[in-house]
N, C-alpha and C positions, 0 to 999 in steps of 0.2 A: 473155593478148591477146598478136596478134602483133607485132612490131617495130614495123611503119611506124604502127600506132594510137597504140602506146605513145610513138611520136615525134612525133605528131599531136599527142598530148593534152597532152604535154609543152610542144611550141611554144603550143596554146590557153593554157597554167596559163603561157606566159611564164618558163618554166623553161626558158632558151636554154643555160646551161653542160650542166646536167643531160645534155640533149638531146645536147652536141656531147661529152660523156664517157661518153656510153651504152656503144656501142659494145666502146670500151677496158675499161671498167669489170665490162662482163658476160664480156667473154672473160677477165681476170684473174680474174675469179670462176668462171669452168668450168674454166680451169688449175688453180689453189688449192682448187676445190671451196669456196667461201665458202658460209656458211647465204646463205638469204635477207636476214636480219637485217642482216647484215655488206653485203648490194651495196647495200641501201638507205639505210645508212647511210654509204656512198661516194658514194653518189648525192649525196644532201642536202649533204654533207659537200663536195664539189666546188661546188653549187650558191652554199652559204652562202660559200668564198672568193673565188668571182666576185662574190655583192654586195657585200660589204664592199671588195673593190679598186676595184669603180666607184664606191662611195662615197666612198673615201678620194680617190679623185682628182677626184670632183665636189665635192667639198668644198679641195681645192687650187685649182681653178679658181675658186671662188666666192672663197674667201680670196684674189685678185690678188695674192699675194707676189711681190717681185720676183724677176728673175732672180739668179742665184748668178753672181758675178763675181770674178775673179781679183785680186790688185791691179795688175796687169801692165794689165788692162784700165780700171783706174780712173782717170779723169780730172780732176786735180789741179786745173786752169786756175782752175774757180771756186769753190774752196776757200780756206781759209786754212791749208790742212796744205802745208805742203814737201815734195816728191819727195823721199824719200831718193836717194842714188846706188842704180844698178843694180836699181832696181823700176819703173822705166820701161817703154817697150813694147820688146820682144825684137824683133833683128834677127835673120833667119833666111837 
């Protein structure tokens, strides 16, 4: 199967990371004389890694966690906590 057909098929199967990594993985495989099983494994590994990263990003978005703040950014005016000297906003 020629390269363009392979890439089209990957798109149809929604294997976008595999498609993006294809040329690099094939070039490496040719240079290092990897066997076909290694090439397929490398392609699958790249796709799995991308899907896991997308899943984590989606879960973090859904969790709606608050943004991380430094003590310098915290507003003490509405709390019963006294601001310690030197922990207020920095002047530069």
